C-alpha positions, 0 to 999 in steps of 0.5 A: 722172210729174207734169204741170203743168196750165194754171191754167184747166184745173186750176181746172175739174178741181178744181171737178169733183172737189169735186162728186164727179166723176172728171175728167182732162186728156186727149188731145193736151195730155197727149201734148204735156206728156209730150214737153215741148211747150206744149199749144195746148188743154186738153181735159178728160173727166169722169164728169159728164154734160153737164147736170151740167157745165152745172149746175155751171158755170152756163149763162152760162159754158157753150156746148152745143157737142155735147150729143149726144156729151157735149161742153160748152164752158166759158168761163173767164178768156177761154179755152174748154175742152171738157169731154166725158163719158166715153163709148163709141161705136156703129157708124160707118155713114157711116165718119166719125161714130158713130151713137150714144154711150153715157155710161160711168163709167170713163175707160178705156172712154173711152180705148179709143175713141180713135185712137192710143195717144199720144192715148189718155192721161189725167192728173189731179193726184190719180191721175197718168197713166192710160195703159192702151194704152202711149202713154207707151212709144210716145212714148219709142220714137217710134212712132204706133200704133193703139189696139186693132185698126187696121182697126177704127179706120180703118173707124170713121173714115177721116180717121184715115188722114190723121191717122196720117201727120200725127202721124208727120210732126209728131213725126218718128215711125215708123209701127207696121207693122200700123197702116200696113198697115191705113191703106193697105188702107183708103185708098179709104175716104177718099172718105167724108171731106169735101174740106175736112177732107182739105185741112185735114189735108194742110195740117197734114201739109205744115207738118211739119218734114220731111213728105216721107217721110210723103207715102204714094203709096198714100194720096195716090192717093185724095186727089190722084189728079191727081198722078203717082206717079212724080214724088212721089220728087223732090217729097219732097226738094224739099218737105223742103228748103223752110222749114217751118211753116203760113205756108210751106205755099203754097210746099210745095204748089207743090213738090208740084204742080209736075208738074201745071203751072199749069192742073193745079194750079188744077184739083187745088186747086179739087177740094179746095175751097181758097180762091181766094187759096190757088189763085192763090198756089200757081199763081203759084209753079208758073208762074213760072220761075227767071231764067237770068241773075244780073242781080240789080237788074233781076231783083229789080225785074222780080219786084217789078213783078209780085208782093209781097215775100212772093211773091218770097221764096217764089219764091226759096225754091222755086227754091233747093230746085229748083236747090240749086247756085244757092242763093247766087244766089237768096238774093242775089236775095231780099236785093236784093228786100228792100233795094229794098222797104225803100228804097221803090223804084219798081218798078211804075206804081202806085207812081209819085208822079204819076199820070194824075189829077195830069197832068190836074189840071195841065192836061194833057189825056188822049191818045186813039187818034187823037192817039197815032197821028198824034203819037207821044210826045215824044222821050225819053219812052219812055226816061225811063219805062223808067228810072222803071219799071226803075231805081226811084227813087220820087218823083224819077223820077216828078216827072222824068217829069211835068216831061218831059211838061209840057215837051213838051206845054205850049203855046208862048207865042210860037206863034199858035193856027194854028201850035201843032202837035202840042202844040195837038192834045194839049192841046185847042183851048180850052187 
């Protein structure tokens, strides 16, 4: 089995080998390479101690990111590479981090501390694949299985419970029976994981191609206690029907939290310490109901009058998943919104070519409550404004509105100051 190592990582491994240290690419980069995927990062492990790594590559090129755990980040050709010394770990008294580490000379001891067999493989061009726990076979079978004793792995670090479902969802793998049983048994231990890390893992899980089957009720009960378990089955199908990817996770959050309503959604996401932008985005999708009528131009303009195009696209995708029998209708609604946006159609007051300052600059005085109470807007003004807001049309409608206002409110040259009437009051006595 040959793996093509990224040039920068290969150069670092060669330098370590020349210095007399065993060194390997390790973890996710090996896993992804065996799956035929392009690794996002190349992590390296070595028998060299952290101070030896820094001495070899120079302090200017090294960042001491985790010396206590044996990790040095090395800069090369504009990229960053983590190089970690082979190690074993002591007890995990906080259920997340080892109380101590011990550096060891053998990569197999290092691999034994890792979470899942598919992540516990190392590779070097000289020695080939080092796979003491059968990770390559599990990749071929499509199985996520804990290294060694599952209960011990999850007792060491409860975050691994969420990582289990995230990896399985990402690759569409099944979960080893003993591994999943241990995860469910220890799901309550997730209370020692920070909500920020929980949110991060849930985002990655929801970004997977078809995450529905991996939303385990016995686990979600401890990270999203607000979510009714009875509603999860329907939510799974809706989530799987939505587009995948990190950029679509907001829509999938909305599908998951839809039973909670807007207020419940905000509360659940606030508990996870999501950003205000995420909370507002998801809550908007939850509260907005699908239109009942297929009046495409009017509905598209109504939505664009409230939201940006991306939000409209998210809404139509969510509605299509909720009501698949109306998918064609919602697709047409989305295309109509995209066409209006491409045409720069005027769908909201802020898009008008003329605003209040333009009117004031042209000599039209602002109305006050007394004026509007006694002298309502000129005939046709409301009808013209509705056309501008609902039918779009950009500059032409805006300028038409401007001319209408000027025509009705400009002083008549043949009137005396005593008989100017409503227009005199609107423009001011000194006009």
